[in-house]
TINU-123703 format. One line per field, with one value per atom (N, C-alpha, C): x, y, z; residue in one letter; residue number from 1. Coordinates in steps of 0.001 Angstrom, whole numbers, plus 524288, in hexadecimal, padded with zeros to 5 digits. Each point is the difference from the previous one (the first is absolute). Layout:
<atoms>
east: X / ... .
north: Y / ... .
up: Z / ... .
r: A / ... .
k: NUM / ... .
</atoms>
This chain:
<atoms>
east: 483EE / 7FE55 / 7FEDF / 7FBC9 / 7FE6D / 7FF36 / 80270 / 7FF68 / 7FBBE / 7FC0D / 7FB9C / 7FF2D / 7FD6E / 7FE89 / 7FB1A / 7FD70 / 7FB4A / 80160 / 7FC5F / 800C4 / 800E4 / 7FD3E / 80097 / 80588 / 8027E / 80568 / 803A9 / 7FECD / 8032D / 7FFA1 / 7FB3A / 7FF52 / 802CB / 7FFCF / 802B2 / 805E3 / 8020D / 80597 / 80181 / 7FCB5 / 80109 / 7FFFA / 7FC47 / 7FFC6 / 804E6 / 8018F / 8047E / 8050C / 8008F / 80504 / 80076 / 7FB92 / 8005C / 7FD08 / 7FB1E / 7FCB9 / 801A4 / 80096 / 80183 / 80564 / 803FA / 80514 / 7FFC4 / 7FCE4 / 7FF70 / 7FD75 / 7FC07 / 7FD6F / 803CD / 80314 / 803EB / 803E4 / 801D5 / 803BF / 7FDBC / 7FB53 / 7FD9B / 7FEC6 / 7FDFF / 7FEBE / 804E5 / 80424 / 804E4 / 8023E / 80012 / 8024B / 7FD1B / 7FAE7 / 7FCF5 / 8000D / 7FFC8 / 80017 / 8053A / 8043D / 80526 / 80118 / 7FE57 / 800B2 / 7FC9B / 7FB67 / 7FC97 / 80238 / 8031E / 80282 / 80500 / 80172 / 80479 / 80510 / 7FFE5 / 804C0 / 80148 / 804FA / 8018B / 7FE2E / 7FFC3 / 7FE3F / 80388 / 80505 / 803B3 / 7FEC8 / 7FF8F / 7FF05 / 7FA8C / 7FC42 / 7FAB3 / 7FFD9 / 802BA / 80034 / 802C4 / 80466 / 802E5 / 7FCDB / 7FD79 / 7FCD4 / 7FB5C / 7FDB5 / 7FB93 / 801BD / 80479 / 8020D / 8013D / 80233 / 8011E / 7FAFE / 7FBE1 / 7FAFA / 7FDEE / 8009A / 7FE39 / 8036B / 80512 / 8037F / 7FE68 / 7FEB4 / 7FE28 / 7FB00 / 7FC70 / 7FB2A / 80139 / 8035E / 8015C / 802F2 / 802F8 / 8029F / 7FBF6 / 7FC0C / 7FBCF / 7FD2F / 7FEED / 7FD7D / 8037C / 80510 / 803A3 / 7FFF6 / 7FFEF / 80014 / 7FAFE / 7FBAA / 7FB02 / 7FE7B / 803C6 / 7FEE2 / 7FD3F / 80156 / 7FD79 / 7FA47 / 7FEE2 / 7FA98 / 7FCD9 / 80260 / 7FD57 / 7FF4F / 803E7 / 7FFBC / 7FB94 / 7FE98 / 7FBB2 / 7FAD1 / 7FF8A / 7FB1E / 7FF80 / 80440 / 7FFEC / 8002E / 7FC1A / 7FFA1 / 80029 / 803A4 / 8008A / 7FE40 / 7FDAB / 7FE63 / 8023E / 800E9 / 80222 / 7FB94 / 7FF37 / 7FBE5 / 80297 / 7FDBF / 80212 / 7FEBB / 803E2 / 7FF55 / 7FE4D / 7FBA5 / 7FDD2 / 80172 / 804DA / 801A8 / 801A0 .
north: 79039 / 7FC3C / 7FAD7 / 7FD9D / 7FB09 / 7FC08 / 7FB7D / 7FBCD / 7FC5D / 7FF10 / 7FCC0 / 7FB8E / 7FBE5 / 7FBA3 / 7FD82 / 7FCC2 / 7FD68 / 7FC52 / 7FF73 / 7FC8A / 7FA5C / 7FE58 / 7FAA1 / 7FEFF / 803F4 / 7FF5B / 7FF6A / 802A7 / 7FF7B / 7FA85 / 7FDE4 / 7FAA6 / 7FC1E / 800F5 / 7FC84 / 8002C / 804A0 / 8008A / 7FD15 / 80042 / 7FD35 / 7FA24 / 7FE0D / 7FA68 / 7FE47 / 802FC / 7FE8C / 80025 / 803E0 / 800B3 / 7FD4B / 7FEE6 / 7FDC6 / 7FADE / 7FFDA / 7FB7C / 7FB28 / 80088 / 7FB81 / 7FDED / 80352 / 7FDE5 / 7FD3B / 8020F / 7FD6A / 7FAAA / 7FFAA / 7FAFD / 7FC1C / 801CD / 7FC96 / 7FE0D / 80384 / 7FE97 / 7FBE5 / 800D7 / 7FC65 / 7FABB / 80014 / 7FB14 / 7FCBF / 80277 / 7FD24 / 7FE04 / 80358 / 7FE96 / 7FB6C / 80058 / 7FBE3 / 7FAF1 / 80075 / 7FB56 / 7FD2C / 802E3 / 7FD8C / 7FDA5 / 802A2 / 7FDC5 / 7FB22 / 8001D / 7FB6E / 7FB5B / 80122 / 7FBDB / 7FDFD / 8025F / 7FE09 / 802F5 / 80454 / 8031D / 802C2 / 800F5 / 802D3 / 805AC / 80294 / 80570 / 8037A / 7FEE4 / 80325 / 7FFC0 / 7FB47 / 7FF6A / 801D0 / 7FF0D / 801D1 / 805FA / 8026E / 805B7 / 80257 / 7FDA9 / 801EB / 7FF65 / 7FB92 / 7FF1D / 803B9 / 80101 / 803A3 / 80587 / 80189 / 80534 / 80067 / 7FBE5 / 8000B / 80032 / 7FD87 / 8003F / 80595 / 802C4 / 80571 / 8036D / 7FEF8 / 802E9 / 7FF08 / 7FB2F / 7FEC5 / 802F1 / 8005F / 802F3 / 805B3 / 80268 / 80579 / 800B2 / 7FC26 / 8003C / 80009 / 7FCC3 / 7FFEE / 8053F / 80228 / 8052B / 8040E / 7FFB6 / 803AB / 7FF74 / 7FB34 / 7FF2D / 801EF / 7FFD2 / 801CD / 80562 / 80302 / 80511 / 803C5 / 7FFFF / 803A1 / 7FE98 / 7FB02 / 7FE42 / 80139 / 7FF41 / 80125 / 805E9 / 80303 / 805AB / 8025C / 7FD92 / 801FE / 7FFD9 / 7FCA8 / 7FF64 / 803F3 / 802BA / 803DC / 80578 / 8032B / 80550 / 803BB / 80390 / 803E8 / 80542 / 8031F / 8053A / 803D9 / 804AD / 80425 / 803B1 / 800E1 / 80384 / 8049F / 80489 / 804AD / 7FFE0 / 800E1 / 80008 / 80578 / 8006F / 80528 / 801B7 / 7FF70 / 801A0 / 805A6 .
up: E4DEB / 7FC16 / 802CB / 7FE6F / 80250 / 7FB9D / 80087 / 7FC2B / 80201 / 7FCC3 / 8019D / 7FC22 / 801DF / 7FCB3 / 8024A / 7FD01 / 801E7 / 80477 / 80396 / 80472 / 7FE3B / 7FBF5 / 7FE1A / 7FE03 / 7FDC4 / 7FE3E / 804A5 / 80438 / 804B8 / 8023B / 8000C / 801E0 / 7FC79 / 7FAEA / 7FC4F / 800FA / 80104 / 80116 / 804F4 / 80404 / 804DE / 7FF08 / 7FCF4 / 7FEC7 / 7FD24 / 7FC03 / 7FCC9 / 8032C / 80356 / 802A5 / 8054C / 802A3 / 8053D / 800B9 / 7FE75 / 8013F / 7FCEB / 7FAE9 / 7FCC6 / 80181 / 800B9 / 801AF / 8054B / 8039D / 8050B / 7FF5E / 7FCAD / 7FF0A / 7FD8B / 7FC3E / 7FD8C / 80413 / 8033E / 80413 / 803A1 / 801E2 / 803BC / 7FD85 / 7FB34 / 7FD59 / 7FF30 / 7FE0D / 7FF2C / 80528 / 803E6 / 804FE / 8027F / 80053 / 8028C / 7FCD6 / 7FAD2 / 7FCB6 / 8006E / 7FFA3 / 8003D / 80561 / 80416 / 80538 / 800A0 / 7FDC3 / 80030 / 7FD0E / 7FC04 / 7FCF8 / 80297 / 80463 / 802F5 / 7FF35 / 7FD34 / 7FF5C / 80527 / 800DA / 804B7 / 7FF97 / 8047F / 80016 / 7FCB2 / 80010 / 7FCFF / 7FA2E / 7FDEF / 7FA63 / 7FE80 / 80359 / 7FEEF / 7FFF4 / 803A5 / 8003A / 7FB51 / 7FE82 / 7FB78 / 7FAF5 / 7FF59 / 7FB54 / 7FFDE / 8047F / 80049 / 7FE96 / 80206 / 7FEB8 / 7FA2F / 7FDC2 / 7FA64 / 7FCC1 / 801E4 / 7FD40 / 7FFE9 / 80457 / 80041 / 7FC81 / 7FFF6 / 7FC81 / 7FA55 / 7FEBE / 7FABB / 7FEAB / 803C2 / 7FF26 / 7FEC5 / 80329 / 7FF14 / 7FADA / 7FE66 / 7FAEF / 7FB96 / 80070 / 7FC18 / 7FFED / 80491 / 8004B / 7FD5C / 800E6 / 7FD91 / 7FA10 / 7FE1C / 7FA5C / 7FD5F / 802C0 / 7FDE0 / 8020C / 801CF / 8026B / 7FC57 / 7FB02 / 7FC5D / 7FF34 / 7FF9F / 7FF62 / 804EB / 80485 / 804EF / 800A4 / 7FE75 / 80093 / 7FCD3 / 7FBAD / 7FCD7 / 802E5 / 803E2 / 802E8 / 80471 / 8013F / 8042D / 7FDAF / 80163 / 7FE00 / 804A1 / 7FFD8 / 80412 / 7FDE3 / 80366 / 7FE7F / 803E8 / 7FE27 / 80359 / 8014B / 80513 / 801CD / 802AA / 7FF3D / 80274 / 805CE / 80338 / 8059C / 801A5 / 802A9 / 8015E / 80580 / 8016F / 80543 / 7FFDC .
r: V / V / V / E / E / E / V / V / V / V / V / V / M / M / M / K / K / K / R / R / R / S / S / S / M / M / M / G / G / G / F / F / F / K / K / K / A / A / A / V / V / V / W / W / W / I / I / I / S / S / S / Y / Y / Y / V / V / V / I / I / I / P / P / P / L / L / L / A / A / A / I / I / I / L / L / L / M / M / M / I / I / I / F / F / F / L / L / L / L / L / L / T / T / T / L / L / L / Q / Q / Q / G / G / G / L / L / L / G / G / G / F / F / F / S / S / S / E / E / E / L / L / L / Y / Y / Y / A / A / A / G / G / G / L / L / L / A / A / A / S / S / S / A / A / A / L / L / L / A / A / A / V / V / V / V / V / V / G / G / G / Y / Y / Y / Y / Y / Y / L / L / L / V / V / V / I / I / I / Y / Y / Y / L / L / L / F / F / F / R / R / R / E / E / E / K / K / K / I / I / I / A / A / A / D / D / D / K / K / K / F / F / F / V / V / V / F / F / F / K / K / K / I / I / I / A / A / A / K / K / K / N / N / N / N / N / N / I / I / I .
k: 1 / 1 / 1 / 2 / 2 / 2 / 3 / 3 / 3 / 4 / 4 / 4 / 5 / 5 / 5 / 6 / 6 / 6 / 7 / 7 / 7 / 8 / 8 / 8 / 9 / 9 / 9 / 10 / 10 / 10 / 11 / 11 / 11 / 12 / 12 / 12 / 13 / 13 / 13 / 14 / 14 / 14 / 15 / 15 / 15 / 16 / 16 / 16 / 17 / 17 / 17 / 18 / 18 / 18 / 19 / 19 / 19 / 20 / 20 / 20 / 21 / 21 / 21 / 22 / 22 / 22 / 23 / 23 / 23 / 24 / 24 / 24 / 25 / 25 / 25 / 26 / 26 / 26 / 27 / 27 / 27 / 28 / 28 / 28 / 29 / 29 / 29 / 30 / 30 / 30 / 31 / 31 / 31 / 32 / 32 / 32 / 33 / 33 / 33 / 34 / 34 / 34 / 35 / 35 / 35 / 36 / 36 / 36 / 37 / 37 / 37 / 38 / 38 / 38 / 39 / 39 / 39 / 40 / 40 / 40 / 41 / 41 / 41 / 42 / 42 / 42 / 43 / 43 / 43 / 44 / 44 / 44 / 45 / 45 / 45 / 46 / 46 / 46 / 47 / 47 / 47 / 48 / 48 / 48 / 49 / 49 / 49 / 50 / 50 / 50 / 51 / 51 / 51 / 52 / 52 / 52 / 53 / 53 / 53 / 54 / 54 / 54 / 55 / 55 / 55 / 56 / 56 / 56 / 57 / 57 / 57 / 58 / 58 / 58 / 59 / 59 / 59 / 60 / 60 / 60 / 61 / 61 / 61 / 62 / 62 / 62 / 63 / 63 / 63 / 64 / 64 / 64 / 65 / 65 / 65 / 66 / 66 / 66 / 67 / 67 / 67 / 68 / 68 / 68 / 69 / 69 / 69 / 70 / 70 / 70 / 71 / 71 / 71 / 72 / 72 / 72 / 73 / 73 / 73 / 74 / 74 / 74 / 75 / 75 / 75 / 76 / 76 / 76 / 77 / 77 / 77 .
</atoms>
């Protein structure tokens, strides 16, 4: 059995799970360091921002799940 989905859904999943959190982390980190915060506090705040992002994703998981459709294909091995 092979589970398949559209390529565009795979790209959307990568954006939601990796690219956006990385952007949030970098924006917070660079902004806070630019404002004069120490690396420790800037790093902790950046990590908390990413945790907050994933919390929002978790809270809206049902709405997000509706946009992803998986299909089962018979494997011809």
